[in-house]
C-alpha positions as CSV (number, residue, x, y, z in Angstrom):
1,X,0.0,0.0,0.0
2,X,1.4,3.5,-0.9
3,X,2.2,5.5,2.2
4,X,4.0,8.5,3.5
5,X,7.2,8.4,5.6
6,X,7.2,6.5,8.9
7,X,7.6,7.9,12.4
8,X,11.3,6.8,12.5
9,X,12.0,9.3,9.6
10,X,10.2,12.3,11.2
11,X,11.6,14.9,13.4
12,X,10.0,16.9,16.2
13,X,8.7,20.1,14.8
14,X,6.5,21.5,17.6
15,X,5.5,20.9,21.2
16,X,2.4,21.7,23.2
17,X,3.2,23.1,26.7
18,X,0.7,23.2,29.6
19,X,1.8,24.8,32.9
20,X,5.4,24.2,32.0
21,X,4.8,20.6,31.1
22,X,5.4,19.4,27.5
23,X,2.1,17.5,27.2
24,X,2.2,16.7,23.3
25,X,4.7,16.6,20.5
26,X,4.1,17.1,16.7
27,X,6.7,15.2,14.5
28,X,7.0,15.7,10.8
29,X,9.2,16.9,7.9
30,X,10.1,20.3,6.5
31,X,12.2,21.8,3.8
32,X,13.6,25.3,3.2
33,X,14.5,26.7,-0.2
34,X,16.6,29.8,-0.7
35,X,15.3,32.5,-3.0
36,X,17.2,30.9,-5.9
37,X,15.6,27.6,-5.2
38,X,18.5,25.9,-3.6
39,X,17.7,23.7,-0.7
40,X,19.2,25.2,2.5
41,X,17.6,23.0,5.2
42,X,15.8,19.8,5.6
43,X,14.2,18.3,8.7
44,X,13.1,14.7,8.4
45,X,12.2,12.8,5.3
46,X,11.4,15.2,2.4
47,X,11.8,12.7,-0.3
48,X,8.9,10.2,0.4
49,X,5.5,10.8,-0.9
50,X,2.8,13.0,0.9
51,X,-0.7,14.1,-0.2
52,X,-0.5,18.0,-0.4
53,X,-4.3,18.3,0.1
54,X,-5.4,21.9,-0.2
55,X,-1.7,23.0,-0.6
56,X,-2.1,21.7,-4.1
57,X,-4.7,24.5,-4.8
58,X,-2.3,27.1,-6.2
59,X,-1.3,24.5,-8.8
60,X,-4.9,23.6,-9.6
61,X,-5.8,27.3,-9.9
62,X,-2.8,28.0,-12.1
63,X,-3.8,25.2,-14.4
64,X,-7.3,26.6,-14.7
65,X,-5.8,30.0,-15.6
66,X,-3.4,28.5,-18.1
67,X,-6.4,26.8,-19.8
68,X,-8.0,30.2,-20.4
69,X,-10.4,30.5,-17.5
70,X,-11.3,34.2,-17.2
71,X,-10.2,34.6,-13.6
72,X,-8.5,37.5,-11.9
73,X,-8.5,39.5,-8.7
74,X,-10.8,38.1,-6.0
75,X,-12.1,35.4,-8.4
76,X,-8.6,34.1,-9.0
77,X,-7.8,34.2,-5.3
78,X,-11.0,32.3,-4.5
79,X,-10.0,29.7,-6.9
80,X,-6.9,29.1,-4.7
81,X,-8.7,29.3,-1.4
82,X,-9.8,27.1,1.5
83,X,-12.3,29.7,2.5
84,X,-14.5,30.0,5.6
85,X,-17.8,30.3,3.8
86,X,-18.7,33.9,4.7
87,X,-21.4,35.7,2.6
88,X,-18.5,37.7,1.0
89,X,-16.8,34.5,-0.1
90,X,-20.1,33.0,-1.4
91,X,-20.8,36.1,-3.4
92,X,-17.5,35.8,-5.3
93,X,-18.1,32.0,-5.9
94,X,-21.6,32.8,-7.3
95,X,-20.0,35.4,-9.6
96,X,-17.7,32.7,-11.0
97,X,-20.6,30.3,-11.4
98,X,-22.6,33.0,-13.2
99,X,-19.8,33.6,-15.7
100,X,-19.7,29.9,-16.4
101,X,-23.5,29.9,-16.7
102,X,-24.0,27.0,-14.3
103,X,-25.8,26.8,-10.9
104,X,-24.7,25.8,-7.5
105,X,-26.0,22.3,-8.1
106,X,-23.2,21.9,-10.6
107,X,-20.6,22.0,-7.9
108,X,-19.1,18.6,-7.2
109,X,-17.9,19.3,-3.6
110,X,-20.1,18.2,-0.6
111,X,-22.5,20.4,1.2
112,X,-21.1,22.0,4.4
113,X,-21.7,24.6,7.1
114,X,-19.7,27.8,6.9
115,X,-16.4,27.4,8.7
116,X,-16.8,31.1,10.0
117,X,-18.6,30.8,13.3
118,X,-20.7,33.9,13.1
119,X,-21.8,32.9,9.6
120,X,-22.7,29.5,10.7
121,X,-24.6,30.9,13.7
122,X,-26.6,33.0,11.2
123,X,-27.3,30.1,9.0
124,X,-28.7,28.1,12.0
125,X,-30.9,31.1,13.1
126,X,-32.2,31.4,9.6
127,X,-33.0,27.8,9.3
128,X,-30.5,27.3,6.5
129,X,-29.0,23.9,5.7
130,X,-25.4,23.0,4.7
131,X,-24.8,24.0,1.2
132,X,-22.1,23.1,-1.4
133,X,-21.3,26.8,-2.0
134,X,-20.3,27.2,1.7
135,X,-17.8,24.3,1.5
136,X,-14.3,25.6,1.7
137,X,-13.3,24.3,-1.6
138,X,-16.2,25.7,-3.6
139,X,-14.1,28.5,-5.2
140,X,-11.8,25.9,-6.6
141,X,-14.7,23.9,-7.9
142,X,-16.4,26.9,-9.4
143,X,-13.1,27.8,-11.2
144,X,-12.9,24.2,-12.5
145,X,-16.4,24.4,-13.9
146,X,-15.6,27.7,-15.5
147,X,-12.5,26.2,-17.1
148,X,-14.6,23.4,-18.6
149,X,-17.1,25.8,-20.0
150,X,-14.4,27.9,-21.5
151,X,-12.8,25.0,-23.3
152,X,-16.1,23.3,-24.3
153,X,-15.3,20.4,-22.0
154,X,-18.4,18.6,-20.6
155,X,-18.8,19.9,-17.0
156,X,-20.4,16.6,-16.0
157,X,-17.8,14.3,-14.5
158,X,-15.3,17.1,-14.1
159,X,-13.9,15.4,-11.0
160,X,-13.0,12.2,-12.9
161,X,-9.2,11.8,-13.0
162,X,-9.5,11.1,-16.8
163,X,-11.7,14.2,-17.5
164,X,-9.8,16.6,-19.8
165,X,-9.7,19.3,-17.0
166,X,-8.1,16.9,-14.5
167,X,-5.6,15.6,-17.2
168,X,-4.6,19.2,-17.8
169,X,-4.3,19.9,-14.1
170,X,-2.1,16.9,-13.6
171,X,0.2,17.8,-16.5
172,X,0.8,21.3,-15.2
173,X,1.4,20.0,-11.7
174,X,3.8,17.5,-12.8
175,X,5.7,20.0,-14.8
176,X,6.0,22.3,-11.7
177,X,6.7,19.6,-9.2
178,X,9.2,17.9,-11.5
179,X,7.9,14.4,-10.8
180,X,5.6,11.8,-12.4
181,X,2.7,11.1,-10.1
182,X,2.1,7.4,-9.6
183,X,-0.6,7.6,-6.8
184,X,-3.9,9.4,-7.1
185,X,-6.3,9.8,-4.1
186,X,-9.7,11.5,-3.6
187,X,-9.4,14.8,-1.7
188,X,-12.0,15.8,1.0
189,X,-13.8,17.9,-1.6
190,X,-14.0,15.0,-4.2
191,X,-11.3,16.3,-6.5
192,X,-8.2,14.2,-7.3
193,X,-5.1,14.8,-5.2
194,X,-1.7,13.5,-6.2
195,X,1.1,12.0,-4.1
196,X,4.3,13.8,-4.4
197,X,7.5,14.5,-2.4
198,X,7.6,17.3,0.0
199,X,10.7,18.4,-1.8
200,X,8.8,18.4,-5.1
201,X,5.9,20.3,-3.6
202,X,8.3,22.9,-2.2
203,X,9.9,23.3,-5.7
204,X,6.5,23.8,-7.3
205,X,5.4,26.4,-4.7
206,X,8.8,28.1,-5.0
207,X,8.3,28.4,-8.8
208,X,4.8,29.8,-8.4
209,X,5.7,32.2,-5.5
210,X,8.7,33.7,-7.3
211,X,7.2,34.0,-10.8
212,X,7.1,37.3,-12.6
213,X,4.1,38.7,-14.5
214,X,6.8,40.1,-16.9
215,X,8.2,36.6,-17.7
216,X,8.5,35.5,-21.3
217,X,6.8,32.3,-20.3
218,X,3.0,32.3,-20.2
219,X,2.7,29.9,-17.3
220,X,5.1,32.0,-15.1
221,X,3.1,35.2,-16.0
222,X,0.0,33.4,-14.9
223,X,1.7,32.3,-11.7
224,X,2.7,35.9,-11.0
225,X,-0.8,37.1,-11.5
226,X,-2.1,34.4,-9.2
227,X,0.3,35.4,-6.4
228,X,-0.5,39.0,-6.7
229,X,-4.3,38.3,-6.5
230,X,-3.8,36.3,-3.2
231,X,-1.5,39.0,-1.7
232,X,-3.9,41.8,-2.7
233,X,-7.0,39.9,-1.4
234,X,-5.9,37.9,1.6
235,X,-9.4,37.7,3.0
236,X,-10.3,35.3,0.2
237,X,-7.8,32.6,0.9
238,X,-9.0,31.7,4.4
239,X,-11.2,34.2,6.4
240,X,-11.2,36.9,9.0
241,X,-8.7,36.2,11.8
242,X,-7.7,32.8,10.3
243,X,-4.1,31.7,10.0
244,X,-3.4,32.0,6.2
245,X,-5.2,35.3,6.0
246,X,-3.4,36.6,9.1
247,X,0.1,36.0,7.8
248,X,-0.6,37.2,4.3
249,X,-2.0,40.4,5.6
250,X,0.7,41.1,8.2
251,X,3.8,39.5,6.4
252,X,3.1,39.6,2.8
253,X,3.9,35.9,2.4
254,X,2.2,33.6,0.0
255,X,0.7,30.9,2.3
256,X,-1.6,27.9,1.7
257,X,-2.3,25.4,4.3
258,X,-3.6,21.9,3.6
259,X,-5.5,19.4,5.6
260,X,-3.6,16.7,7.5
261,X,-0.9,19.2,8.6
262,X,0.5,20.4,5.3
263,X,1.7,24.0,4.9
264,X,3.6,25.9,2.2
265,X,4.8,29.5,2.4
266,X,6.8,31.8,0.2
267,X,8.3,35.0,1.8
268,X,8.4,38.2,-0.2
269,X,12.2,37.5,-1.0
270,X,11.4,34.1,-2.4
271,X,12.5,31.9,0.5
272,X,10.1,28.9,0.5
273,X,9.0,26.5,3.3
274,X,7.0,23.3,2.9
275,X,6.2,21.0,5.8
276,X,4.0,18.0,6.8
277,X,3.0,17.2,10.3
278,X,2.9,13.4,10.4
279,X,0.1,13.2,12.9
280,X,-2.1,15.3,10.6
281,X,-2.6,18.1,13.0
282,X,-2.3,21.6,11.4
283,X,-2.4,23.5,14.7
284,X,1.3,24.2,14.8
285,X,2.0,24.2,11.0
286,X,1.7,28.0,10.5
287,X,4.0,29.0,13.4
288,X,6.6,26.3,12.5
289,X,6.7,27.6,8.9
290,X,7.0,31.2,10.1
291,X,9.8,30.4,12.4
292,X,11.6,28.5,9.6
293,X,11.4,31.6,7.4
294,X,12.6,33.7,10.3
295,X,15.5,31.4,11.0
296,X,16.4,31.7,7.2
297,X,16.4,35.5,7.6
298,X,13.6,35.9,5.2
299,X,11.3,37.5,7.8
300,X,12.1,40.0,10.6
301,X,11.8,38.5,14.1
302,X,9.6,41.4,15.3
303,X,7.2,41.0,12.4
304,X,7.0,37.2,12.9
305,X,6.3,37.8,16.6
306,X,3.5,40.2,15.9
307,X,1.8,37.7,13.4
308,X,2.3,34.8,15.8
309,X,0.5,36.8,18.5
310,X,-2.6,36.8,16.3
311,X,-2.6,33.0,15.8
312,X,-4.7,30.5,18.0
313,X,-1.7,29.0,19.8
314,X,-2.7,29.5,23.5
315,X,-3.5,26.6,25.7
316,X,-6.2,27.2,28.3
317,X,-6.9,25.8,31.8
318,X,-9.5,27.0,34.2
319,X,-10.4,29.8,31.8
320,X,-6.9,31.2,31.8
321,X,-3.9,30.9,29.4
322,X,-1.6,28.3,30.9
323,X,0.6,27.3,28.0
324,X,1.2,27.5,24.2
325,X,1.8,25.6,21.1
326,X,5.4,26.4,19.9
327,X,8.1,25.2,17.6
328,X,10.5,22.6,19.0
329,X,13.6,24.4,17.6
């Protein structure tokens, strides 16, 4: 059975401290690339396959853009997002669907409650039910449908790995990662997700995050446009007060978390981090990635400390803060 790296090949990346006692430990792997793409640090096994989950979304959105989908600004950023389902997010997703000329029932992602608590509370008060458009991946799915319509590909079955859309996404992703994918899984939203090495994922995100809109290569120009859209509209990528949005707003990084403890970040100077928490917990992924960028001198310590103070890292006991989640290095 295909599988990711074992515990023996992981390293301790973060700890959970309660009242001065280290209660839990998060082990995993991480890799750091310099602005020129050279590997400068590895922690644990970065060569074995992982599933990037939603950290694959920048590559999927870039593939949609390269296939001619008319996406820009907030719409392009939403195509890359794991959004929290606020009304503002939903309005942009509906705009993409409207351009495609399809309804919400065309979305192949499962119905969900909004991840944003105030929005979810309002849905409950209004007697609303979970909806596909509230699911955190609905922006990606809307962009996929728009790409199908743009290319006269049948939107039906657009999540099938052999559908022309998915074949195009796979080809673009393999080109950027620099690997041939041998294992395909079904992501939480129903879309195909491909196993790749953490080093390959880092290479791909570095290529996207450092691309120029003035590049002579069309794919690189599109990647530059995508990164600018995310940095200009950080609310789209996650949601108010949520980790990816916080670090993009405060530090100008290009960040995209994925389920099961995956995180990728590109600092403004191009320094790139990719990591995978082996236990699947993402609660320490953002702070570990930030501290790795800080350690690489890509982010100022004071700026990182400010952003970290806005992340949900506190451990409570008896209604008071008694500890914190922190990097192990």
